[in-house]
C-alpha positions in Angstrom: -0.1 0.1 0.1 1.4 3.4 -0.9 3.1 4.6 2.3 2.1 8.4 1.6 -1.7 7.8 2.1 -2.9 6.6 5.4 -5.4 4.0 5.5 -7.6 6.2 7.2 -7.6 8.5 4.1 -8.5 5.6 1.9 -11.3 4.8 3.8 -12.5 8.5 4.0 -12.2 8.7 0.0 -13.9 5.8 -0.5 -16.7 6.7 1.8 -17.2 10.1 0.0 -17.2 8.1 -3.2 -19.7 5.6 -2.4 -22.0 8.5 -0.6 -21.9 10.7 -3.8 -23.4 7.5 -5.5 -26.1 7.7 -3.1 -25.2 4.9 -0.2 -25.8 6.1 3.4 -23.2 3.8 4.9 -23.9 4.7 8.2 -22.8 1.6 10.0 -20.4 0.1 7.4 -18.9 3.6 7.4 -18.1 3.3 11.3 -17.0 -0.2 10.4 -14.5 0.9 7.3 -12.8 3.9 9.8 -12.3 1.6 12.5 -10.4 -0.9 10.7 -8.5 1.8 8.9 -7.6 3.4 12.0 -6.5 0.0 13.3 -4.3 -0.6 10.3 -3.0 2.8 10.7 -1.6 1.9 14.4 0.1 -1.1 12.9 1.8 0.6 10.3 2.1 -2.2 8.1 3.6 -2.0 4.5 2.3 -5.5 3.5 -1.0 -5.9 1.3 -4.1 -6.5 3.5 -4.6 -10.3 3.9 -7.9 -11.9 5.4 -5.9 -13.0 8.5 -5.4 -9.3 9.5 -8.9 -8.6 8.8 -10.0 -11.6 11.2 -7.7 -10.5 14.0 -9.4 -6.8 13.7 -13.0 -8.5 13.5 -12.4 -10.4 16.7 -11.5 -7.0 18.7 -15.0 -5.4 18.5 -15.9 -3.1 21.2 -18.4 -5.1 22.6 -15.9 -8.1 23.2 -18.4 -10.4 21.6 -17.4 -14.1 21.5 -19.9 -14.7 18.5 -18.5 -15.5 15.0 -22.0 -14.2 13.7 -20.8 -10.5 14.8 -17.1 -11.0 13.4 -18.7 -11.9 10.1 -20.8 -9.0 10.0 -17.7 -6.7 10.5 -15.8 -8.5 7.7 -18.8 -8.1 5.6 -18.7 -4.4 5.8 -15.1 -4.4 4.7 -15.6 -6.1 1.2 -16.5 -3.4 -1.1 -13.6 -1.3 0.7 -11.1 -4.3 0.0 -12.2 -4.2 -3.6 -11.8 -0.4 -3.7 -8.4 -0.9 -2.3 -7.1 -3.3 -5.1 -6.9 -0.4 -7.4 -4.1 1.0 -5.2 -2.8 -2.5 -4.2 -4.0 -5.6 -6.4 -2.7 -8.1 -3.9 -5.3 -7.0 -1.5 -7.3 -9.8 -0.3 -11.0 -9.5 0.1 -12.9 -11.4 2.9 -15.7 -14.0 2.2 -17.9 -16.3 4.2 -15.5 -19.1 4.8 -13.5 -17.3 7.5 -16.4 -17.1 10.1 -19.6 -18.1 8.2 -22.5 -16.3 6.6 -24.0 -13.4 8.1 -27.7 -14.2 9.3 -30.4 -14.1 6.6 -33.1 -11.6 6.3 -35.8 -12.6 8.6 -39.4 -13.3 7.0 -41.8 -10.2 8.0 -45.4 -10.6 9.3 -47.7 -10.2 6.2 -50.9 -8.8 7.5 -54.4 -10.1 6.6 -56.7 -7.7 5.0 -58.8 -8.0 8.3 -55.7 -7.2 10.6 -55.1 -4.0 8.5 -58.7 -3.2 8.9 -58.5 -3.8 12.6 -55.3 -1.8 13.1 -57.1 1.4 11.2 -60.0 1.1 13.4 -58.1 0.8 16.7 -55.9 3.8 15.6 -59.0 5.8 14.9 -60.4 5.3 18.3 -57.2 6.8 20.2 -57.8 9.3 22.6 -56.8 12.9 22.1 -56.7 16.3 23.7 -58.4 17.6 20.4 -61.4 15.2 19.4 -60.3 13.1 16.6 -57.3 14.4 15.6 -54.8 12.1 17.1 -56.9 9.1 16.0 -57.2 10.4 12.3 -53.6 11.1 12.4 -52.5 7.6 13.1 -55.4 5.9 11.0 -54.2 7.8 8.2 -50.6 7.6 8.8 -50.6 3.6 9.0 -53.4 3.6 5.9 -50.9 5.5 3.6 -48.4 3.0 4.4 -50.3 -0.1 3.8 -51.7 1.3 0.7 -48.5 2.5 -1.0 -45.6 0.5 0.8 -43.9 3.9 2.0 -41.1 3.6 4.3 -42.2 4.9 7.9 -39.5 7.5 7.7 -40.8 8.7 4.1 -44.2 9.2 5.4 -43.1 11.2 8.4 -40.9 13.6 6.4 -43.7 14.3 3.9 -44.2 18.0 3.8 -47.9 19.4 3.1 -46.5 20.6 -0.1 -45.3 17.1 -1.0 -48.9 15.9 -1.1 -50.9 16.9 -4.4 -54.3 15.8 -3.8 -55.4 17.2 -7.1 -53.1 15.1 -9.4 -53.1 12.1 -6.5 -49.2 12.3 -6.3 -47.0 12.2 -3.7 -43.3 13.4 -4.0 -40.9 11.6 -2.1 -37.6 13.9 -1.9 -34.3 12.0 -1.5 -34.9 9.5 1.5 -32.9 6.0 1.5 -30.2 5.8 -1.0 -30.8 9.8 -1.7 -33.4 9.0 -4.4 -36.5 10.9 -5.1 -39.3 9.4 -6.8 -43.2 10.1 -7.3 -45.7 8.0 -5.8 -49.4 7.8 -7.5 -52.1 7.3 -5.2 -55.5 5.1 -5.3 -58.7 7.4 -5.5 -59.7 6.0 -2.1 -56.5 6.8 -0.7 -56.3 10.6 -2.0 -60.0 10.5 -0.4 -58.5 9.6 2.9 -55.5 12.1 2.7 -58.2 14.9 1.9 -60.4 14.2 5.1 -57.5 14.2 7.1 -55.9 17.5 5.8 -59.1 19.1 6.3 -59.5 18.1 9.7 -55.7 18.9 10.5 -56.3 22.4 9.0 -58.9 23.3 11.4 -56.3 23.0 14.3 -52.9 24.5 12.9 -51.5 27.2 10.7 -49.7 25.8 7.5 -46.5 27.2 6.5 -43.7 25.9 3.9 -42.0 23.9 6.6 -45.5 22.0 7.8 -45.2 18.1 7.5 -48.2 16.3 6.3 -48.5 14.1 9.5 -48.4 16.4 12.6 -47.9 15.9 16.3 -51.4 16.6 18.4 -49.8 16.9 21.8 -49.9 20.0 23.6 -47.0 22.4 22.7 -45.8 20.0 20.0 -49.1 20.5 18.0 -48.4 20.9 14.5 -44.7 19.7 14.6 -43.5 16.9 12.8 -44.4 13.2 14.6 -41.6 11.7 16.0 -40.8 8.2 14.9 -40.4 6.7 18.2 -43.4 8.0 19.5 -45.3 6.4 16.5 -43.7 3.1 17.0 -44.8 3.2 20.5 -48.2 3.8 19.7 -48.2 1.0 17.1 -47.0 -1.5 19.9 -49.8 -0.3 22.3 -52.3 -1.0 19.3 -50.7 -4.4 18.4 -50.6 -5.6 22.1 -54.1 -4.3 22.0 -55.4 -6.4 19.3 -53.4 -9.4 20.2 -52.4 -10.6 16.7 -50.4 -13.9 16.4 -46.9 -13.3 14.9 -46.4 -14.9 11.7 -43.1 -13.4 11.1 -39.3 -14.1 12.2 -38.8 -10.7 14.3 -40.3 -10.2 17.8 -43.4 -9.2 16.5 -45.4 -7.6 13.9 -43.8 -4.0 12.8 -45.1 -1.1 10.8 -42.3 -1.7 8.4 -44.2 -5.2 7.8 -47.0 -3.0 6.2 -44.6 -2.3 3.5 -43.9 -5.7 3.0 -47.4 -6.6 2.8 -48.1 -4.3 0.0 -45.3 -5.7 -2.0 -46.6 -9.3 -1.4 -50.4 -8.3 -2.1 -49.3 -6.5 -5.4 -47.6 -9.7 -6.6 -50.1 -12.0 -5.6 -52.7 -10.1 -7.4 -50.7 -10.0 -10.6 -50.2 -13.8 -10.4 -54.1 -14.4 -9.9 -54.5 -11.9 -12.9 -52.3 -14.1 -14.8 -49.9 -11.2 -15.5 -46.3 -11.7 -16.1 -44.8 -11.0 -12.8 -41.2 -10.5 -14.2 -42.4 -7.8 -16.5 -44.1 -5.8 -13.8 -41.4 -6.3 -10.9 -39.1 -3.2 -12.2 -42.1 -1.1 -12.0 -42.7 -2.3 -8.5 -39.1 -1.7 -7.7 -39.4 1.7 -8.7 -42.6 2.6 -7.2 -41.3 1.3 -3.5 -37.9 2.9 -4.0 -35.7 0.0 -3.8 -32.1 0.8 -5.0 -31.9 -2.5 -6.8 -34.5 -4.7 -8.4 -33.1 -7.6 -6.7 -34.3 -6.6 -3.4 -38.1 -6.6 -4.7 -37.2 -10.1 -6.2 -36.1 -11.4 -2.5 -39.6 -11.2 -1.9 -40.3 -14.4 -4.3 -37.9 -16.7 -2.4 -37.8 -14.9 1.2 -41.8 -14.6 1.9 -43.8 -17.8 2.3 -47.0 -16.4 0.8 -44.9 -15.9 -2.5 -43.1 -19.1 -2.2 -45.9 -21.0 -4.2 -45.3 -18.4 -6.9 -41.7 -19.1 -7.5 -42.6 -22.8 -7.4 -45.1 -22.7 -9.9 -42.8 -20.5 -12.0 -40.4 -23.5 -11.7 -42.8 -26.2 -12.5 -44.1 -24.4 -15.7 -40.0 -23.9 -16.7 -39.5 -27.7 -16.1 -42.4 -28.9 -18.0 -41.3 -26.9 -21.0 -40.3 -29.3 -24.2 -36.4 -29.7 -24.5 -34.7 -28.4 -27.7 -33.1 -30.8 -29.9 -29.5 -29.9 -30.5 -28.9 -32.3 -33.4 
């Protein structure tokens, strides 16, 4: 490695390039810089080896003795090591053979139609100092996520001006992966948002900084909803409804409404006899996935869609063989 450039400098340059491409890299960024500073303290002039990286991975701040923790630290270094190969081609890239594979994505809880209906009804009945406003806020928020597949952060950061109910369109501005997109709305969703906006506007003054969904608590009235408060309310409603968890997480989550939207859309296309492959790019764009592979994951990672993948494979195996004589 070039002795005139510290590893920390390489790390910062790498992260800067990746972030300019739209990657957040918050946790991976900490990992890369931690490793870079470790290497600078060693002051080694030899090419990076997986052995050196494995030694570093075992020295995490939490003093973990779990290979899965070490494997996750190494995984965050892979792209950085490929970046370093342009300066030192002998740089090694760690793989899963060292500590094993990092745990796979857990299957989400896919809500039934009745569960979504019950959630919105329970949210509607939340108590409030301003009659009806708190309930309407959470009912509309959860309903919007369920009907569009928005991320919770995207919904909470919507400005009032981002919600165009005349054209039935949301403007999602540079959220995850620094991507912006437009999200068309179903007429029933437009109507629900109109009703909420009308009720909300009776109690606050709208400015250019007003978010669409607002806090309704005391002096916080009119300010943006806090995500932690939203999750607390959701857990309260979840416990009240007593759902049976069908996912791999500790319990049903708000984010599972997004997963449910994707799954229901694919199942609908399947039922209508549409070519799912032809529709996946549009769906991936609509929900704001950075890579279409993130959307295709649902076909193999979600029990409800495993049958879709199995049927497609069965159809493929029944195709007549082509003679090459």
